[in-house]
Each structure stands twice: as structure tokens, then as C-alpha cells.
LOLOZA-696729 format. One record per residue (C-alpha): residue number from 1; residue in three letters; x, y, z. Coordinates in steps of 0.2 Angstrom, whole numbers, plus 5000, padded with zeros to 4 digits. Each point is the difference from the previous one (the first is absolute). Layout:
<atoms>
(atom NUM, ala, (X, Y, Z)),
...
</atoms>
This chain:
<atoms>
(atom 1, unk, (6395, 5126, 4806)),
(atom 2, unk, (4987, 5008, 4988)),
(atom 3, unk, (4995, 4997, 4983)),
(atom 4, unk, (5004, 5013, 4986)),
(atom 5, unk, (4982, 5007, 5000)),
(atom 6, unk, (4998, 4999, 5019)),
(atom 7, unk, (5005, 5014, 5012)),
(atom 8, unk, (5013, 4996, 5013)),
(atom 9, unk, (4989, 5008, 5013)),
(atom 10, unk, (4988, 5014, 5005)),
(atom 11, unk, (5001, 5016, 5009)),
(atom 12, unk, (4983, 5002, 5009)),
(atom 13, unk, (4994, 5016, 5010)),
(atom 14, unk, (4984, 5003, 5008)),
(atom 15, unk, (4994, 5014, 5012)),
(atom 16, unk, (4989, 5001, 5015)),
(atom 17, unk, (4983, 5006, 4999)),
(atom 18, unk, (4997, 5019, 4999)),
(atom 19, unk, (5018, 5005, 5002)),
(atom 20, unk, (5003, 5006, 4982)),
(atom 21, unk, (4985, 5006, 4990)),
(atom 22, unk, (4998, 5006, 4983)),
(atom 23, unk, (5006, 5018, 5000)),
(atom 24, unk, (5013, 4998, 5013)),
(atom 25, unk, (5014, 5012, 5000)),
(atom 26, unk, (5013, 4986, 4997)),
(atom 27, unk, (4990, 4995, 4984)),
(atom 28, unk, (4990, 4985, 4996)),
(atom 29, unk, (4995, 4989, 4986)),
(atom 30, unk, (4983, 4995, 4993)),
(atom 31, unk, (4996, 4984, 4990)),
(atom 32, unk, (4992, 5004, 4983)),
(atom 33, unk, (4983, 4991, 4998)),
(atom 34, unk, (5004, 4993, 4982)),
(atom 35, unk, (5007, 4982, 5000)),
(atom 36, unk, (5019, 5001, 5000)),
(atom 37, unk, (5000, 5019, 5000)),
(atom 38, unk, (5012, 5000, 5015)),
(atom 39, unk, (5001, 5015, 5012)),
(atom 40, unk, (5002, 5018, 4999)),
(atom 41, unk, (5009, 5012, 5013)),
(atom 42, unk, (4990, 5012, 5009)),
(atom 43, unk, (5006, 5017, 5006)),
(atom 44, unk, (4997, 5006, 5017)),
(atom 45, unk, (4982, 5007, 5003)),
(atom 46, unk, (4994, 5005, 5017)),
(atom 47, unk, (4982, 5000, 4995)),
(atom 48, unk, (5001, 4983, 4993)),
(atom 49, unk, (5009, 4993, 5015)),
(atom 50, unk, (4987, 5008, 5011)),
(atom 51, unk, (4986, 4992, 4990)),
(atom 52, unk, (5008, 4983, 5001)),
(atom 53, unk, (5002, 5002, 5019)),
(atom 54, unk, (4982, 5004, 5002)),
(atom 55, unk, (4995, 4983, 4993)),
(atom 56, unk, (5012, 4989, 5010)),
(atom 57, unk, (4990, 4985, 5007)),
(atom 58, unk, (5011, 5000, 5016)),
(atom 59, unk, (5014, 5010, 5008)),
(atom 60, unk, (5017, 5000, 4991)),
(atom 61, unk, (5012, 4986, 5005)),
(atom 62, unk, (5017, 5004, 5007)),
(atom 63, unk, (5010, 4984, 5005)),
(atom 64, unk, (5009, 5001, 5017)),
(atom 65, unk, (5014, 4989, 5006)),
(atom 66, unk, (4990, 4984, 5005)),
(atom 67, unk, (4989, 5001, 4985)),
(atom 68, unk, (5015, 5002, 4988)),
(atom 69, unk, (5008, 4985, 5009)),
(atom 70, unk, (4984, 4990, 4997)),
(atom 71, unk, (5000, 5005, 4981)),
(atom 72, unk, (5018, 4995, 4998)),
(atom 73, unk, (4997, 4983, 5009)),
(atom 74, unk, (4985, 4997, 4988)),
(atom 75, unk, (5010, 5004, 4985)),
(atom 76, unk, (5013, 4987, 5005)),
(atom 77, unk, (4987, 4988, 5004)),
(atom 78, unk, (4991, 5001, 4983)),
(atom 79, unk, (5017, 4998, 4991)),
(atom 80, unk, (5004, 4985, 5010)),
(atom 81, unk, (4983, 4992, 4997)),
(atom 82, unk, (5000, 5003, 4981)),
(atom 83, unk, (5019, 4997, 4999)),
(atom 84, unk, (5003, 5017, 4993)),
(atom 85, unk, (5017, 5008, 5002)),
(atom 86, unk, (5000, 5016, 5010)),
(atom 87, unk, (5014, 5011, 4995)),
(atom 88, unk, (4996, 5016, 5009)),
(atom 89, unk, (4987, 5007, 5011)),
(atom 90, unk, (4997, 5017, 5008)),
(atom 91, unk, (4984, 5003, 5010)),
(atom 92, unk, (4998, 5019, 5002)),
(atom 93, unk, (4986, 5010, 5010)),
(atom 94, unk, (4990, 5002, 4984)),
(atom 95, unk, (5006, 4988, 4987)),
(atom 96, unk, (5009, 4983, 4997)),
(atom 97, unk, (5014, 4996, 4988)),
(atom 98, unk, (5003, 4982, 4995)),
(atom 99, unk, (5012, 4992, 4988)),
(atom 100, unk, (4995, 4982, 4997)),
(atom 101, unk, (5002, 4986, 4987)),
(atom 102, unk, (4989, 4985, 4997)),
(atom 103, unk, (4988, 4991, 4989)),
(atom 104, unk, (4985, 5012, 5001)),
(atom 105, unk, (4994, 5016, 4993)),
(atom 106, unk, (5005, 5016, 5009)),
(atom 107, unk, (4982, 5004, 5002)),
(atom 108, unk, (4997, 4983, 5009)),
(atom 109, unk, (5015, 5003, 5011)),
(atom 110, unk, (4995, 5017, 5005)),
(atom 111, unk, (4982, 4994, 5004)),
(atom 112, unk, (5008, 4986, 5011)),
(atom 113, unk, (5011, 5012, 5009)),
(atom 114, unk, (4986, 5012, 5004)),
(atom 115, unk, (4988, 4986, 5005)),
(atom 116, unk, (5012, 4991, 5011)),
(atom 117, unk, (5006, 5017, 5008)),
(atom 118, unk, (4982, 5005, 5003)),
(atom 119, unk, (4996, 4983, 5008)),
(atom 120, unk, (5015, 5001, 5011)),
(atom 121, unk, (4995, 5018, 5006)),
(atom 122, unk, (4982, 4995, 5004)),
(atom 123, unk, (5005, 4984, 5009)),
(atom 124, unk, (5012, 5010, 5011)),
(atom 125, unk, (4986, 5013, 5002)),
(atom 126, unk, (5012, 5014, 4994)),
(atom 127, unk, (4986, 5006, 4988)),
(atom 128, unk, (4981, 5000, 5002)),
(atom 129, unk, (4990, 4987, 4991)),
(atom 130, unk, (4992, 5013, 4988)),
(atom 131, unk, (5015, 5011, 4998)),
(atom 132, unk, (5007, 5002, 4983)),
(atom 133, unk, (5019, 4997, 4999)),
(atom 134, unk, (5006, 5001, 4982)),
(atom 135, unk, (4995, 5010, 4985)),
(atom 136, unk, (4994, 4991, 4984)),
(atom 137, unk, (5013, 4994, 4988)),
(atom 138, unk, (5018, 5005, 5002)),
(atom 139, unk, (5016, 5000, 4989)),
(atom 140, unk, (5007, 4984, 4992)),
(atom 141, unk, (5016, 5002, 4991)),
(atom 142, unk, (5008, 4986, 4990)),
(atom 143, unk, (5018, 4997, 5003)),
(atom 144, unk, (5008, 4991, 4985)),
(atom 145, unk, (5018, 4997, 5006)),
(atom 146, unk, (5009, 4996, 5016)),
(atom 147, unk, (5007, 5018, 4999)),
(atom 148, unk, (4983, 5007, 5000)),
(atom 149, unk, (4996, 4990, 5016)),
(atom 150, unk, (5016, 5006, 5008)),
(atom 151, unk, (4996, 5018, 4995)),
(atom 152, unk, (4982, 4999, 5007)),
(atom 153, unk, (5006, 4992, 5016)),
(atom 154, unk, (5013, 5014, 5002)),
(atom 155, unk, (4986, 5013, 4998)),
(atom 156, unk, (4989, 4991, 5012)),
(atom 157, unk, (5013, 4997, 5013)),
(atom 158, unk, (5010, 5017, 4999)),
(atom 159, unk, (4989, 5012, 4990)),
(atom 160, unk, (4986, 5002, 5013)),
(atom 161, unk, (5007, 5011, 5013)),
(atom 162, unk, (5005, 4996, 5017)),
(atom 163, unk, (4996, 4983, 5008)),
(atom 164, unk, (4984, 5001, 5010)),
(atom 165, unk, (5001, 4985, 5010)),
(atom 166, unk, (5011, 4986, 4992)),
(atom 167, unk, (4987, 4995, 4988)),
(atom 168, unk, (5011, 5000, 4985)),
(atom 169, unk, (5004, 4982, 4995)),
(atom 170, unk, (5009, 4991, 4986)),
(atom 171, unk, (5006, 4983, 4995)),
(atom 172, unk, (5017, 4997, 4993)),
(atom 173, unk, (5000, 5004, 4982)),
</atoms>
């Protein structure tokens, strides 16, 4: 149950390091520097994408099956630890979608998901100790109703293309 001014949950997305740069042909967004200014959509720009690629601090991260499983396990673990409800999860090769609810800000949740996943990957020696795994920030969308949660979960579970290893997961909604 949520209060009238509290969201029912959050739709969180974050990407792997170096896999989707500003200027990418699929488009991207850029945070505006002014406080509260939000983001703006960026058009494809091969020159900008090339410049972004030149300043990467490590190679781009693409998650293979064992790495995706470790990320999924970490997401379920952090939810259990914090008593957050995980509604849907889909770990892809270059991004992670999570639909979750609980008494924390979506930014705090996203940071916890990333740090737990990185720790799990490093402990299992699935990534190097200095290798960058995630991009900074990500997307946090507020879900105000149970219907919003259901719609986001449906997108996460069914709108991502073919299953790539059984890493789609949901609780009963």
C-alpha cells in the first residue's frame, strides 16, 4: 500500500559502460547542468560518438551469460536484504531493467543494484578489479499506480526481444 503522494514503485534502467555513447545511432539523452533542468534528447552524431569512444577509461562492457546471471542474483539479493519488492527484472547484454517498490529513493535503489552487482561480478572474477562495469547515472521512472507497475513489468518481460538465457524474472503481481 502506498500513500497518496508516494509512488507505487519505480522503473529503473542502467547501462553497461561504453555500450551506448552520446551520438549513438539509436539516440541518447544528456543531463542538463542546471539544477532540476532534466534531460534533452540527442540526435545521432557519428563524430560525437567517436570522440566519446576515444575518452573511455576501459573497454566497453558486454555482459555474457554467467555475468548476466551474477547481476540477476545480486539484484534479487539486494531486494531481499532491503525488503524491497522486485516486480520484474531483465538483464540484457548492455543494460538492466528493474521494476521495484520499497521505502527508498529510486536513485538509492539504482546505486545499490549497481554496487551489489559489481561486487558479485568481482568476487566471482567475472570482471577485472579495475574494469568499469556501469555508466554513471541511469533512468529512474516513478510508477504511481499498480497499473503503471504492471505496464512497466510487461515491457521489461515481453518488450525486450528474445530471451537470452532465462534471466527474465518476476514476482506475482
